[in-house]
PyMOL Python script that loads the backbone (N, CA, C, O; Angstrom):
from pymol import cmd

cmd.read_pdbstr("""\
ATOM      1  N   UNK A   1      19.074  21.586 -12.394  1.00  0.00           N
ATOM      2  CA  UNK A   1      18.714  20.213 -12.721  1.00  0.00           C
ATOM      3  C   UNK A   1      17.202  20.072 -12.689  1.00  0.00           C
ATOM      4  O   UNK A   1      16.563  20.487 -11.722  1.00  0.00           O
ATOM      5  N   UNK A   2      16.627  19.500 -13.720  1.00  0.00           N
ATOM      6  CA  UNK A   2      15.184  19.332 -13.801  1.00  0.00           C
ATOM      7  C   UNK A   2      14.773  18.009 -13.140  1.00  0.00           C
ATOM      8  O   UNK A   2      15.431  16.983 -13.311  1.00  0.00           O
ATOM      9  N   UNK A   3      13.666  18.060 -12.380  1.00  0.00           N
ATOM     10  CA  UNK A   3      13.173  16.852 -11.737  1.00  0.00           C
ATOM     11  C   UNK A   3      12.433  15.981 -12.749  1.00  0.00           C
ATOM     12  O   UNK A   3      11.748  16.493 -13.634  1.00  0.00           O
ATOM     13  N   UNK A   4      12.574  14.673 -12.614  1.00  0.00           N
ATOM     14  CA  UNK A   4      11.879  13.725 -13.475  1.00  0.00           C
ATOM     15  C   UNK A   4      10.642  13.240 -12.725  1.00  0.00           C
ATOM     16  O   UNK A   4      10.741  12.783 -11.586  1.00  0.00           O
ATOM     17  N   UNK A   5       9.481  13.339 -13.362  1.00  0.00           N
ATOM     18  CA  UNK A   5       8.260  12.885 -12.707  1.00  0.00           C
ATOM     19  C   UNK A   5       8.291  11.380 -12.518  1.00  0.00           C
ATOM     20  O   UNK A   5       8.681  10.631 -13.413  1.00  0.00           O
ATOM     21  N   UNK A   6       7.871  10.952 -11.335  1.00  0.00           N
ATOM     22  CA  UNK A   6       7.820   9.543 -10.980  1.00  0.00           C
ATOM     23  C   UNK A   6       6.434   9.236 -10.444  1.00  0.00           C
ATOM     24  O   UNK A   6       5.924   9.956  -9.585  1.00  0.00           O
ATOM     25  N   UNK A   7       5.823   8.173 -10.944  1.00  0.00           N
ATOM     26  CA  UNK A   7       4.495   7.782 -10.470  1.00  0.00           C
ATOM     27  C   UNK A   7       4.567   6.324 -10.014  1.00  0.00           C
ATOM     28  O   UNK A   7       4.515   5.408 -10.835  1.00  0.00           O
ATOM     29  N   UNK A   8       4.689   6.112  -8.683  1.00  0.00           N
ATOM     30  CA  UNK A   8       4.734   4.737  -8.186  1.00  0.00           C
ATOM     31  C   UNK A   8       3.377   4.066  -8.398  1.00  0.00           C
ATOM     32  O   UNK A   8       2.341   4.730  -8.364  1.00  0.00           O
ATOM     33  N   UNK A   9       3.386   2.766  -8.616  1.00  0.00           N
ATOM     34  CA  UNK A   9       2.134   2.090  -8.929  1.00  0.00           C
ATOM     35  C   UNK A   9       2.118   0.607  -8.600  1.00  0.00           C
ATOM     36  O   UNK A   9       3.144  -0.021  -8.337  1.00  0.00           O
ATOM     37  N   UNK A  10       0.936   0.097  -8.628  1.00  0.00           N
ATOM     38  CA  UNK A  10       0.512  -1.286  -8.663  1.00  0.00           C
ATOM     39  C   UNK A  10       0.861  -2.182  -7.488  1.00  0.00           C
ATOM     40  O   UNK A  10      -0.017  -2.444  -6.667  1.00  0.00           O
ATOM     41  N   UNK A  11       2.043  -2.650  -7.361  1.00  0.00           N
ATOM     42  CA  UNK A  11       2.354  -3.801  -6.531  1.00  0.00           C
ATOM     43  C   UNK A  11       2.049  -3.621  -5.049  1.00  0.00           C
ATOM     44  O   UNK A  11       1.593  -4.569  -4.409  1.00  0.00           O
ATOM     45  N   UNK A  12       2.276  -2.475  -4.497  1.00  0.00           N
ATOM     46  CA  UNK A  12       2.066  -2.298  -3.058  1.00  0.00           C
ATOM     47  C   UNK A  12       1.789  -0.829  -2.774  1.00  0.00           C
ATOM     48  O   UNK A  12       2.696   0.002  -2.809  1.00  0.00           O
ATOM     49  N   UNK A  13       0.548  -0.523  -2.497  1.00  0.00           N
ATOM     50  CA  UNK A  13       0.181   0.874  -2.270  1.00  0.00           C
ATOM     51  C   UNK A  13       0.881   1.432  -1.038  1.00  0.00           C
ATOM     52  O   UNK A  13       1.162   2.629  -0.978  1.00  0.00           O
ATOM     53  N   UNK A  14       1.165   0.583  -0.057  1.00  0.00           N
ATOM     54  CA  UNK A  14       1.840   1.053   1.150  1.00  0.00           C
ATOM     55  C   UNK A  14       3.251   1.551   0.834  1.00  0.00           C
ATOM     56  O   UNK A  14       3.669   2.605   1.312  1.00  0.00           O
ATOM     57  N   UNK A  15       3.969   0.790   0.033  1.00  0.00           N
ATOM     58  CA  UNK A  15       5.317   1.204  -0.370  1.00  0.00           C
ATOM     59  C   UNK A  15       5.247   2.435  -1.267  1.00  0.00           C
ATOM     60  O   UNK A  15       6.081   3.334  -1.150  1.00  0.00           O
ATOM     61  N   UNK A  16       4.258   2.486  -2.164  1.00  0.00           N
ATOM     62  CA  UNK A  16       4.107   3.633  -3.052  1.00  0.00           C
ATOM     63  C   UNK A  16       3.826   4.905  -2.260  1.00  0.00           C
ATOM     64  O   UNK A  16       4.318   5.975  -2.619  1.00  0.00           O
ATOM     65  N   UNK A  17       3.040   4.804  -1.183  1.00  0.00           N
ATOM     66  CA  UNK A  17       2.768   5.971  -0.344  1.00  0.00           C
ATOM     67  C   UNK A  17       4.048   6.509   0.282  1.00  0.00           C
ATOM     68  O   UNK A  17       4.230   7.723   0.375  1.00  0.00           O
ATOM     69  N   UNK A  18       4.932   5.617   0.712  1.00  0.00           N
ATOM     70  CA  UNK A  18       6.200   6.047   1.296  1.00  0.00           C
ATOM     71  C   UNK A  18       7.047   6.787   0.260  1.00  0.00           C
ATOM     72  O   UNK A  18       7.662   7.809   0.567  1.00  0.00           O
ATOM     73  N   UNK A  19       7.073   6.268  -0.957  1.00  0.00           N
ATOM     74  CA  UNK A  19       7.834   6.926  -2.019  1.00  0.00           C
ATOM     75  C   UNK A  19       7.243   8.298  -2.309  1.00  0.00           C
ATOM     76  O   UNK A  19       7.968   9.291  -2.369  1.00  0.00           O
ATOM     77  N   UNK A  20       5.916   8.354  -2.490  1.00  0.00           N
ATOM     78  CA  UNK A  20       5.260   9.623  -2.819  1.00  0.00           C
ATOM     79  C   UNK A  20       5.449  10.660  -1.712  1.00  0.00           C
ATOM     80  O   UNK A  20       5.682  11.835  -1.996  1.00  0.00           O
ATOM     81  N   UNK A  21       5.350  10.234  -0.458  1.00  0.00           N
ATOM     82  CA  UNK A  21       5.475  11.165   0.665  1.00  0.00           C
ATOM     83  C   UNK A  21       6.894  11.690   0.823  1.00  0.00           C
ATOM     84  O   UNK A  21       7.102  12.763   1.392  1.00  0.00           O
ATOM     85  N   UNK A  22       7.870  10.942   0.325  1.00  0.00           N
ATOM     86  CA  UNK A  22       9.261  11.362   0.491  1.00  0.00           C
ATOM     87  C   UNK A  22       9.739  12.306  -0.612  1.00  0.00           C
ATOM     88  O   UNK A  22      10.865  12.801  -0.560  1.00  0.00           O
ATOM     89  N   UNK A  23       8.897  12.553  -1.597  1.00  0.00           N
ATOM     90  CA  UNK A  23       9.282  13.384  -2.734  1.00  0.00           C
ATOM     91  C   UNK A  23       8.425  14.641  -2.802  1.00  0.00           C
ATOM     92  O   UNK A  23       7.362  14.710  -2.184  1.00  0.00           O
ATOM     93  N   UNK A  24       8.884  15.621  -3.544  1.00  0.00           N
ATOM     94  CA  UNK A  24       8.078  16.825  -3.754  1.00  0.00           C
ATOM     95  C   UNK A  24       6.949  16.497  -4.728  1.00  0.00           C
ATOM     96  O   UNK A  24       7.068  15.560  -5.518  1.00  0.00           O
ATOM     97  N   UNK A  25       5.851  17.261  -4.682  1.00  0.00           N
ATOM     98  CA  UNK A  25       4.769  17.042  -5.644  1.00  0.00           C
ATOM     99  C   UNK A  25       5.217  17.216  -7.095  1.00  0.00           C
ATOM    100  O   UNK A  25       4.607  16.642  -7.997  1.00  0.00           O
ATOM    101  N   UNK A  26       6.256  17.987  -7.330  1.00  0.00           N
ATOM    102  CA  UNK A  26       6.774  18.134  -8.687  1.00  0.00           C
ATOM    103  C   UNK A  26       7.397  16.833  -9.190  1.00  0.00           C
ATOM    104  O   UNK A  26       7.307  16.520 -10.377  1.00  0.00           O
ATOM    105  N   UNK A  27       8.022  16.084  -8.299  1.00  0.00           N
ATOM    106  CA  UNK A  27       8.641  14.820  -8.668  1.00  0.00           C
ATOM    107  C   UNK A  27       7.633  13.685  -8.682  1.00  0.00           C
ATOM    108  O   UNK A  27       7.634  12.849  -9.585  1.00  0.00           O
ATOM    109  N   UNK A  28       6.783  13.664  -7.685  1.00  0.00           N
ATOM    110  CA  UNK A  28       5.841  12.559  -7.520  1.00  0.00           C
ATOM    111  C   UNK A  28       4.427  13.137  -7.346  1.00  0.00           C
ATOM    112  O   UNK A  28       3.923  13.211  -6.226  1.00  0.00           O
ATOM    113  N   UNK A  29       3.795  13.542  -8.444  1.00  0.00           N
ATOM    114  CA  UNK A  29       2.511  14.228  -8.339  1.00  0.00           C
ATOM    115  C   UNK A  29       1.348  13.333  -7.949  1.00  0.00           C
ATOM    116  O   UNK A  29       0.334  13.823  -7.450  1.00  0.00           O
ATOM    117  N   UNK A  30       1.475  12.044  -8.164  1.00  0.00           N
ATOM    118  CA  UNK A  30       0.389  11.110  -7.835  1.00  0.00           C
ATOM    119  C   UNK A  30       0.929   9.693  -7.841  1.00  0.00           C
ATOM    120  O   UNK A  30       2.081   9.451  -8.204  1.00  0.00           O
ATOM    121  N   UNK A  31       0.081   8.762  -7.434  1.00  0.00           N
ATOM    122  CA  UNK A  31       0.422   7.347  -7.489  1.00  0.00           C
ATOM    123  C   UNK A  31      -0.695   6.601  -8.187  1.00  0.00           C
ATOM    124  O   UNK A  31      -1.856   7.003  -8.111  1.00  0.00           O
ATOM    125  N   UNK A  32      -0.359   5.533  -8.856  1.00  0.00           N
ATOM    126  CA  UNK A  32      -1.354   4.729  -9.548  1.00  0.00           C
ATOM    127  C   UNK A  32      -1.745   3.570  -8.636  1.00  0.00           C
ATOM    128  O   UNK A  32      -0.889   2.874  -8.089  1.00  0.00           O
ATOM    129  N   UNK A  33      -3.029   3.381  -8.488  1.00  0.00           N
ATOM    130  CA  UNK A  33      -3.541   2.322  -7.620  1.00  0.00           C
ATOM    131  C   UNK A  33      -4.532   1.510  -8.413  1.00  0.00           C
ATOM    132  O   UNK A  33      -5.624   1.994  -8.708  1.00  0.00           O
ATOM    133  N   UNK A  34      -4.187   0.298  -8.765  1.00  0.00           N
ATOM    134  CA  UNK A  34      -5.043  -0.540  -9.599  1.00  0.00           C
ATOM    135  C   UNK A  34      -6.077  -1.248  -8.727  1.00  0.00           C
ATOM    136  O   UNK A  34      -5.848  -2.365  -8.264  1.00  0.00           O
ATOM    137  N   UNK A  35      -7.210  -0.594  -8.508  1.00  0.00           N
ATOM    138  CA  UNK A  35      -8.214  -1.093  -7.576  1.00  0.00           C
ATOM    139  C   UNK A  35      -8.760  -2.461  -7.988  1.00  0.00           C
ATOM    140  O   UNK A  35      -9.108  -3.264  -7.123  1.00  0.00           O
ATOM    141  N   UNK A  36      -8.841  -2.741  -9.278  1.00  0.00           N
ATOM    142  CA  UNK A  36      -9.325  -4.052  -9.724  1.00  0.00           C
ATOM    143  C   UNK A  36      -8.310  -5.155  -9.468  1.00  0.00           C
ATOM    144  O   UNK A  36      -8.670  -6.331  -9.413  1.00  0.00           O
ATOM    145  N   UNK A  37      -7.057  -4.788  -9.313  1.00  0.00           N
ATOM    146  CA  UNK A  37      -5.985  -5.763  -9.085  1.00  0.00           C
ATOM    147  C   UNK A  37      -5.798  -6.058  -7.606  1.00  0.00           C
ATOM    148  O   UNK A  37      -5.341  -7.144  -7.248  1.00  0.00           O
ATOM    149  N   UNK A  38      -6.139  -5.122  -6.749  1.00  0.00           N
ATOM    150  CA  UNK A  38      -5.769  -5.188  -5.344  1.00  0.00           C
ATOM    151  C   UNK A  38      -6.672  -5.991  -4.408  1.00  0.00           C
ATOM    152  O   UNK A  38      -6.151  -6.453  -3.393  1.00  0.00           O
ATOM    153  N   UNK A  39      -7.964  -6.203  -4.639  1.00  0.00           N
ATOM    154  CA  UNK A  39      -8.792  -6.845  -3.606  1.00  0.00           C
ATOM    155  C   UNK A  39      -8.239  -8.164  -3.068  1.00  0.00           C
ATOM    156  O   UNK A  39      -8.260  -8.384  -1.857  1.00  0.00           O
ATOM    157  N   UNK A  40      -7.750  -9.035  -3.932  1.00  0.00           N
ATOM    158  CA  UNK A  40      -7.207 -10.305  -3.433  1.00  0.00           C
ATOM    159  C   UNK A  40      -5.879 -10.108  -2.703  1.00  0.00           C
ATOM    160  O   UNK A  40      -5.501 -10.941  -1.880  1.00  0.00           O
ATOM    161  N   UNK A  41      -5.175  -9.027  -2.991  1.00  0.00           N
ATOM    162  CA  UNK A  41      -3.905  -8.759  -2.325  1.00  0.00           C
ATOM    163  C   UNK A  41      -4.097  -8.248  -0.899  1.00  0.00           C
ATOM    164  O   UNK A  41      -3.202  -8.381  -0.064  1.00  0.00           O
ATOM    165  N   UNK A  42      -5.270  -7.662  -0.619  1.00  0.00           N
ATOM    166  CA  UNK A  42      -5.500  -7.066   0.698  1.00  0.00           C
ATOM    167  C   UNK A  42      -6.594  -7.791   1.484  1.00  0.00           C
ATOM    168  O   UNK A  42      -7.076  -7.277   2.493  1.00  0.00           O
ATOM    169  N   UNK A  43      -6.984  -8.975   1.030  1.00  0.00           N
ATOM    170  CA  UNK A  43      -8.093  -9.701   1.666  1.00  0.00           C
ATOM    171  C   UNK A  43      -7.922  -9.858   3.173  1.00  0.00           C
ATOM    172  O   UNK A  43      -8.884  -9.672   3.917  1.00  0.00           O
ATOM    173  N   UNK A  44      -6.738 -10.192   3.634  1.00  0.00           N
ATOM    174  CA  UNK A  44      -6.509 -10.467   5.048  1.00  0.00           C
ATOM    175  C   UNK A  44      -6.197  -9.220   5.881  1.00  0.00           C
ATOM    176  O   UNK A  44      -6.006  -9.320   7.093  1.00  0.00           O
ATOM    177  N   UNK A  45      -6.144  -8.067   5.251  1.00  0.00           N
ATOM    178  CA  UNK A  45      -5.811  -6.840   5.976  1.00  0.00           C
ATOM    179  C   UNK A  45      -7.019  -6.262   6.699  1.00  0.00           C
ATOM    180  O   UNK A  45      -8.143  -6.291   6.199  1.00  0.00           O
ATOM    181  N   UNK A  46      -6.759  -5.745   7.872  1.00  0.00           N
ATOM    182  CA  UNK A  46      -7.756  -4.970   8.593  1.00  0.00           C
ATOM    183  C   UNK A  46      -7.682  -3.543   8.047  1.00  0.00           C
ATOM    184  O   UNK A  46      -6.598  -2.963   7.982  1.00  0.00           O
ATOM    185  N   UNK A  47      -8.800  -2.984   7.662  1.00  0.00           N
ATOM    186  CA  UNK A  47      -8.870  -1.621   7.107  1.00  0.00           C
ATOM    187  C   UNK A  47      -7.934  -1.425   5.908  1.00  0.00           C
ATOM    188  O   UNK A  47      -7.038  -0.583   5.960  1.00  0.00           O
ATOM    189  N   UNK A  48      -8.134  -2.198   4.824  1.00  0.00           N
ATOM    190  CA  UNK A  48      -7.285  -1.998   3.639  1.00  0.00           C
ATOM    191  C   UNK A  48      -7.514  -0.631   3.022  1.00  0.00           C
ATOM    192  O   UNK A  48      -8.556  -0.014   3.242  1.00  0.00           O
ATOM    193  N   UNK A  49      -6.566  -0.165   2.269  1.00  0.00           N
ATOM    194  CA  UNK A  49      -6.619   1.166   1.661  1.00  0.00           C
ATOM    195  C   UNK A  49      -7.315   1.138   0.298  1.00  0.00           C
ATOM    196  O   UNK A  49      -6.811   1.724  -0.660  1.00  0.00           O
ATOM    197  N   UNK A  50      -8.459   0.467   0.199  1.00  0.00           N
ATOM    198  CA  UNK A  50      -9.185   0.420  -1.066  1.00  0.00           C
ATOM    199  C   UNK A  50     -10.019   1.679  -1.219  1.00  0.00           C
ATOM    200  O   UNK A  50     -10.867   1.981  -0.379  1.00  0.00           O
ATOM    201  N   UNK A  51      -9.778   2.390  -2.270  1.00  0.00           N
ATOM    202  CA  UNK A  51     -10.513   3.619  -2.540  1.00  0.00           C
ATOM    203  C   UNK A  51     -10.386   3.947  -4.009  1.00  0.00           C
ATOM    204  O   UNK A  51      -9.508   3.426  -4.698  1.00  0.00           O
ATOM    205  N   UNK A  52     -11.265   4.813  -4.491  1.00  0.00           N
ATOM    206  CA  UNK A  52     -11.159   5.217  -5.893  1.00  0.00           C
ATOM    207  C   UNK A  52     -10.694   6.665  -6.012  1.00  0.00           C
ATOM    208  O   UNK A  52     -10.757   7.245  -7.096  1.00  0.00           O
ATOM    209  N   UNK A  53     -10.238   7.242  -4.934  1.00  0.00           N
ATOM    210  CA  UNK A  53      -9.790   8.640  -4.944  1.00  0.00           C
ATOM    211  C   UNK A  53      -8.508   8.824  -4.138  1.00  0.00           C
ATOM    212  O   UNK A  53      -7.538   8.090  -4.326  1.00  0.00           O
ATOM    213  N   UNK A  54      -8.509   9.785  -3.259  1.00  0.00           N
ATOM    214  CA  UNK A  54      -7.327  10.115  -2.477  1.00  0.00           C
ATOM    215  C   UNK A  54      -7.136   9.149  -1.313  1.00  0.00           C
ATOM    216  O   UNK A  54      -8.103   8.727  -0.678  1.00  0.00           O
ATOM    217  N   UNK A  55      -5.901   8.809  -1.045  1.00  0.00           N
ATOM    218  CA  UNK A  55      -5.551   7.950   0.081  1.00  0.00           C
ATOM    219  C   UNK A  55      -4.732   8.783   1.053  1.00  0.00           C
ATOM    220  O   UNK A  55      -3.666   9.281   0.689  1.00  0.00           O
ATOM    221  N   UNK A  56      -5.209   8.943   2.281  1.00  0.00           N
ATOM    222  CA  UNK A  56      -4.438   9.734   3.242  1.00  0.00           C
ATOM    223  C   UNK A  56      -3.161   9.000   3.648  1.00  0.00           C
ATOM    224  O   UNK A  56      -3.130   7.770   3.700  1.00  0.00           O
ATOM    225  N   UNK A  57      -2.127   9.756   3.929  1.00  0.00           N
ATOM    226  CA  UNK A  57      -0.882   9.140   4.406  1.00  0.00           C
ATOM    227  C   UNK A  57      -1.106   8.580   5.799  1.00  0.00           C
ATOM    228  O   UNK A  57      -1.774   9.208   6.620  1.00  0.00           O
ATOM    229  N   UNK A  58      -0.553   7.398   6.077  1.00  0.00           N
ATOM    230  CA  UNK A  58      -0.674   6.836   7.427  1.00  0.00           C
ATOM    231  C   UNK A  58       0.002   7.737   8.458  1.00  0.00           C
ATOM    232  O   UNK A  58       0.988   8.409   8.155  1.00  0.00           O
ATOM    233  N   UNK A  59      -0.527   7.746   9.655  1.00  0.00           N
ATOM    234  CA  UNK A  59       0.066   8.542  10.726  1.00  0.00           C
ATOM    235  C   UNK A  59       0.953   7.697  11.630  1.00  0.00           C
ATOM    236  O   UNK A  59       1.703   8.237  12.443  1.00  0.00           O
ATOM    237  N   UNK A  60       0.874   6.378  11.496  1.00  0.00           N
ATOM    238  CA  UNK A  60       1.718   5.476  12.279  1.00  0.00           C
ATOM    239  C   UNK A  60       2.966   5.137  11.467  1.00  0.00           C
ATOM    240  O   UNK A  60       2.955   5.258  10.243  1.00  0.00           O
ATOM    241  N   UNK A  61       4.045   4.711  12.137  1.00  0.00           N
ATOM    242  CA  UNK A  61       5.262   4.360  11.399  1.00  0.00           C
ATOM    243  C   UNK A  61       5.105   3.048  10.618  1.00  0.00           C
ATOM    244  O   UNK A  61       4.270   2.206  10.947  1.00  0.00           O
ATOM    245  N   UNK A  62       5.910   2.906   9.606  1.00  0.00           N
ATOM    246  CA  UNK A  62       5.921   1.671   8.828  1.00  0.00           C
ATOM    247  C   UNK A  62       4.784   1.603   7.831  1.00  0.00           C
ATOM    248  O   UNK A  62       4.171   2.619   7.503  1.00  0.00           O
ATOM    249  N   UNK A  63       4.506   0.398   7.350  1.00  0.00           N
ATOM    250  CA  UNK A  63       3.452   0.209   6.361  1.00  0.00           C
ATOM    251  C   UNK A  63       2.062   0.154   6.984  1.00  0.00           C
ATOM    252  O   UNK A  63       1.069   0.283   6.267  1.00  0.00           O
ATOM    253  N   UNK A  64       1.963  -0.035   8.296  1.00  0.00           N
ATOM    254  CA  UNK A  64       0.696  -0.039   9.032  1.00  0.00           C
ATOM    255  C   UNK A  64      -0.260  -1.086   8.454  1.00  0.00           C
ATOM    256  O   UNK A  64      -1.430  -0.793   8.207  1.00  0.00           O
ATOM    257  N   UNK A  65       0.230  -2.280   8.245  1.00  0.00           N
ATOM    258  CA  UNK A  65      -0.611  -3.380   7.764  1.00  0.00           C
ATOM    259  C   UNK A  65      -0.938  -4.264   8.951  1.00  0.00           C
ATOM    260  O   UNK A  65      -0.043  -4.809   9.597  1.00  0.00           O
ATOM    261  N   UNK A  66      -2.232  -4.404   9.238  1.00  0.00           N
ATOM    262  CA  UNK A  66      -2.679  -5.273  10.319  1.00  0.00           C
ATOM    263  C   UNK A  66      -3.514  -6.405   9.722  1.00  0.00           C
ATOM    264  O   UNK A  66      -4.282  -6.185   8.786  1.00  0.00           O
ATOM    265  N   UNK A  67      -3.363  -7.611  10.261  1.00  0.00           N
ATOM    266  CA  UNK A  67      -4.115  -8.773   9.804  1.00  0.00           C
ATOM    267  C   UNK A  67      -5.455  -8.828  10.530  1.00  0.00           C
ATOM    268  O   UNK A  67      -5.518  -8.658  11.747  1.00  0.00           O
ATOM    269  N   UNK A  68      -6.530  -9.068   9.771  1.00  0.00           N
ATOM    270  CA  UNK A  68      -7.860  -9.245  10.339  1.00  0.00           C
ATOM    271  C   UNK A  68      -8.011 -10.716  10.708  1.00  0.00           C
ATOM    272  O   UNK A  68      -8.214 -11.555   9.830  1.00  0.00           O
ATOM    273  N   UNK A  69      -7.917 -11.037  11.983  1.00  0.00           N
ATOM    274  CA  UNK A  69      -7.945 -12.426  12.455  1.00  0.00           C
ATOM    275  C   UNK A  69      -9.243 -13.140  12.085  1.00  0.00           C
ATOM    276  O   UNK A  69      -9.247 -14.363  11.948  1.00  0.00           O
ATOM    277  N   UNK A  70     -10.330 -12.414  11.921  1.00  0.00           N
ATOM    278  CA  UNK A  70     -11.606 -13.050  11.568  1.00  0.00           C
ATOM    279  C   UNK A  70     -11.598 -13.618  10.147  1.00  0.00           C
ATOM    280  O   UNK A  70     -12.460 -14.428   9.806  1.00  0.00           O
ATOM    281  N   UNK A  71     -10.645 -13.210   9.319  1.00  0.00           N
ATOM    282  CA  UNK A  71     -10.550 -13.708   7.949  1.00  0.00           C
ATOM    283  C   UNK A  71      -9.581 -14.874   7.808  1.00  0.00           C
ATOM    284  O   UNK A  71      -9.433 -15.437   6.723  1.00  0.00           O
ATOM    285  N   UNK A  72      -8.925 -15.230   8.899  1.00  0.00           N
ATOM    286  CA  UNK A  72      -7.962 -16.328   8.876  1.00  0.00           C
ATOM    287  C   UNK A  72      -8.680 -17.596   9.333  1.00  0.00           C
ATOM    288  O   UNK A  72      -9.127 -17.681  10.477  1.00  0.00           O
ATOM    289  N   UNK A  73      -8.789 -18.576   8.442  1.00  0.00           N
ATOM    290  CA  UNK A  73      -9.516 -19.806   8.751  1.00  0.00           C
ATOM    291  C   UNK A  73      -8.651 -20.821   9.485  1.00  0.00           C
ATOM    292  O   UNK A  73      -9.153 -21.578  10.316  1.00  0.00           O
ATOM    293  N   UNK A  74      -7.379 -20.844   9.190  1.00  0.00           N
ATOM    294  CA  UNK A  74      -6.496 -21.854   9.766  1.00  0.00           C
ATOM    295  C   UNK A  74      -5.139 -21.231  10.043  1.00  0.00           C
ATOM    296  O   UNK A  74      -4.639 -20.420   9.263  1.00  0.00           O
ATOM    297  N   UNK A  75      -4.564 -21.615  11.147  1.00  0.00           N
ATOM    298  CA  UNK A  75      -3.221 -21.141  11.485  1.00  0.00           C
ATOM    299  C   UNK A  75      -2.300 -22.330  11.619  1.00  0.00           C
ATOM    300  O   UNK A  75      -2.601 -23.288  12.331  1.00  0.00           O
ATOM    301  N   UNK A  76      -1.196 -22.265  10.943  1.00  0.00           N
ATOM    302  CA  UNK A  76      -0.216 -23.340  11.001  1.00  0.00           C
ATOM    303  C   UNK A  76       1.164 -22.703  10.964  1.00  0.00           C
ATOM    304  O   UNK A  76       1.463 -21.894  10.086  1.00  0.00           O
ATOM    305  N   UNK A  77       1.994 -23.072  11.917  1.00  0.00           N
ATOM    306  CA  UNK A  77       3.351 -22.556  11.952  1.00  0.00           C
ATOM    307  C   UNK A  77       4.208 -23.439  11.070  1.00  0.00           C
ATOM    308  O   UNK A  77       4.307 -24.644  11.299  1.00  0.00           O
ATOM    309  N   UNK A  78       4.818 -22.857  10.080  1.00  0.00           N
ATOM    310  CA  UNK A  78       5.669 -23.604   9.165  1.00  0.00           C
ATOM    311  C   UNK A  78       7.101 -23.581   9.666  1.00  0.00           C
ATOM    312  O   UNK A  78       7.598 -22.548  10.115  1.00  0.00           O
ATOM    313  N   UNK A  79       7.751 -24.717   9.586  1.00  0.00           N
ATOM    314  CA  UNK A  79       9.154 -24.810  10.007  1.00  0.00           C
ATOM    315  C   UNK A  79      10.047 -24.337   8.865  1.00  0.00           C
ATOM    316  O   UNK A  79       9.826 -24.660   7.698  1.00  0.00           O
ATOM    317  N   UNK A  80      11.056 -23.565   9.237  1.00  0.00           N
ATOM    318  CA  UNK A  80      12.020 -23.147   8.223  1.00  0.00           C
ATOM    319  C   UNK A  80      12.989 -24.293   7.989  1.00  0.00           C
ATOM    320  O   UNK A  80      13.372 -25.006   8.916  1.00  0.00           O
ATOM    321  N   UNK A  81      13.370 -24.451   6.749  1.00  0.00           N
ATOM    322  CA  UNK A  81      14.287 -25.541   6.383  1.00  0.00           C
ATOM    323  C   UNK A  81      15.687 -25.031   6.399  1.00  0.00           C
ATOM    324  O   UNK A  81      16.621 -25.784   6.121  1.00  0.00           O
TER     325      UNK A  81
END
""", "prot")
cmd.dss("prot")
cmd.show_as("cartoon", "prot")
cmd.util.cbc("prot")
cmd.orient("prot")
């Protein structure tokens, strides 16, 4: 059976890294990261994965997304309906 190349992209680099890391390089040789699209998506993150080259795999479990509290101007707890 021949492997089909898969290139995860765009919406969430953290999720794409998980997909790429779980596959062989023959199946998932790279991931697409739209750097011009991402800055507003990662504004509140501490140490966002913005780069124009290689992104190292996280060493911690999960997506490893931390919020930078200094970028949060207002906090309000919303009630669920």
